[in-house]
C-alpha positions as CSV (number, residue, x, y, z in Angstrom):
1,X,150.0,46.1,47.6
2,X,147.5,47.3,50.2
3,X,149.7,46.6,53.2
4,X,152.5,48.8,51.7
5,X,150.1,51.6,51.0
6,X,148.7,51.5,54.5
7,X,152.3,51.5,55.9
8,X,153.1,54.6,53.9
9,X,149.9,56.4,55.1
10,X,150.8,55.3,58.7
11,X,154.3,56.7,58.3
12,X,153.0,60.0,57.0
13,X,150.4,60.2,59.7
14,X,153.2,59.6,62.3
15,X,155.2,62.5,61.0
16,X,152.2,64.8,61.5
17,X,151.3,63.2,64.8
18,X,154.8,63.7,66.1
19,X,154.7,67.4,65.0
20,X,151.3,67.9,66.7
21,X,152.8,66.4,69.9
22,X,155.5,69.0,70.1
23,X,153.6,72.0,68.7
24,X,151.6,73.9,71.2
25,X,149.4,75.9,68.8
26,X,147.7,72.9,67.1
27,X,145.9,69.7,68.1
28,X,143.8,67.0,66.5
29,X,140.1,67.6,65.9
30,X,139.5,63.9,66.7
31,X,140.6,63.8,70.4
32,X,140.5,60.0,70.6
33,X,143.4,58.5,68.6
34,X,141.2,55.5,67.8
35,X,138.9,57.7,65.7
36,X,141.7,59.5,63.7
37,X,142.1,58.9,60.1
38,X,145.6,58.1,58.8
39,X,145.0,59.8,55.5
40,X,142.9,62.9,56.1
41,X,143.9,64.4,59.4
42,X,141.9,67.3,60.7
43,X,143.6,69.8,63.0
44,X,142.3,72.7,65.1
45,X,144.1,75.8,66.4
46,X,144.3,75.7,70.1
47,X,146.8,78.6,70.8
48,X,145.5,80.4,73.9
49,X,146.2,83.9,72.5
50,X,144.4,83.1,69.2
51,X,141.5,81.6,71.1
52,X,141.4,84.7,73.4
53,X,140.7,86.8,70.2
54,X,137.2,85.3,70.3
55,X,135.3,82.8,68.2
56,X,136.6,84.2,65.0
57,X,140.3,84.1,66.1
58,X,141.0,80.5,65.2
59,X,139.0,80.8,61.9
60,X,140.9,83.9,60.8
61,X,144.3,82.3,61.6
62,X,143.3,79.0,59.8
63,X,142.1,80.9,56.7
64,X,145.3,83.0,56.8
65,X,147.5,79.9,57.0
66,X,145.7,78.3,54.0
67,X,145.9,81.5,52.0
68,X,149.6,82.0,52.8
69,X,150.6,78.4,51.8
70,X,148.5,78.5,48.7
71,X,150.1,81.8,47.7
72,X,153.6,80.3,48.2
73,X,152.6,77.3,46.1
74,X,153.2,75.0,49.1
75,X,149.8,73.4,49.7
76,X,146.3,73.6,48.2
77,X,142.8,72.7,49.4
78,X,143.6,72.0,53.0
79,X,141.1,74.2,54.8
80,X,138.8,72.3,57.2
81,X,135.6,70.9,55.8
82,X,132.8,73.5,55.5
83,X,130.7,72.0,58.3
84,X,133.7,71.3,60.6
85,X,135.2,73.6,63.2
86,X,137.8,76.0,61.7
87,X,141.1,74.4,61.2
88,X,143.2,72.5,58.7
89,X,142.8,69.2,56.9
90,X,146.1,67.5,55.9
91,X,146.3,64.7,53.4
92,X,148.8,62.0,54.6
93,X,147.8,59.2,52.2
94,X,150.2,56.9,50.4
95,X,150.5,59.4,47.5
96,X,152.6,61.7,49.7
97,X,156.2,61.3,50.9
98,X,156.9,61.5,54.6
99,X,159.6,64.0,53.9
100,X,157.1,66.3,52.2
101,X,154.8,66.1,55.3
102,X,157.8,67.0,57.5
103,X,158.5,70.0,55.2
104,X,154.9,71.0,55.3
105,X,155.0,71.2,59.1
106,X,157.8,73.8,58.9
107,X,155.7,75.9,56.5
108,X,152.7,75.5,58.8
109,X,154.7,76.9,61.7
110,X,155.9,79.8,59.6
111,X,152.4,80.7,58.4
112,X,150.9,80.3,61.9
113,X,153.5,82.7,63.4
114,X,152.7,85.2,60.7
115,X,149.0,84.9,61.1
116,X,149.1,85.1,64.9
117,X,151.2,88.3,64.7
118,X,148.7,89.8,62.2
119,X,145.8,88.9,64.5
120,X,147.5,90.4,67.5
121,X,148.4,93.6,65.6
122,X,144.8,94.0,64.5
123,X,143.5,93.7,68.1
């Protein structure tokens, strides 16, 4: 029942949390772990070169990541909330497999590298 569903969501959130811990370009929007959701995780782009591109840098990269993964058919509707800072919103609820979250992180890294290069080329 409920305990098993929470355990699945916790396992999915851990996959994403472990990836964030080893990935320098992204961090949690909720700085305090006690305030983080285990089902809808909001991330922000913190790469110094992207942030150096100005206020619009992280927003452009985040939008590019979302568009690239949607175009590839990998993920849909994962842009940050309209009133939230630019970033990504990843569903890690019990309806998702941890292995799929792990694969998603590889796609996120691919899309970030692509969008960062495009941003730097445009500068």
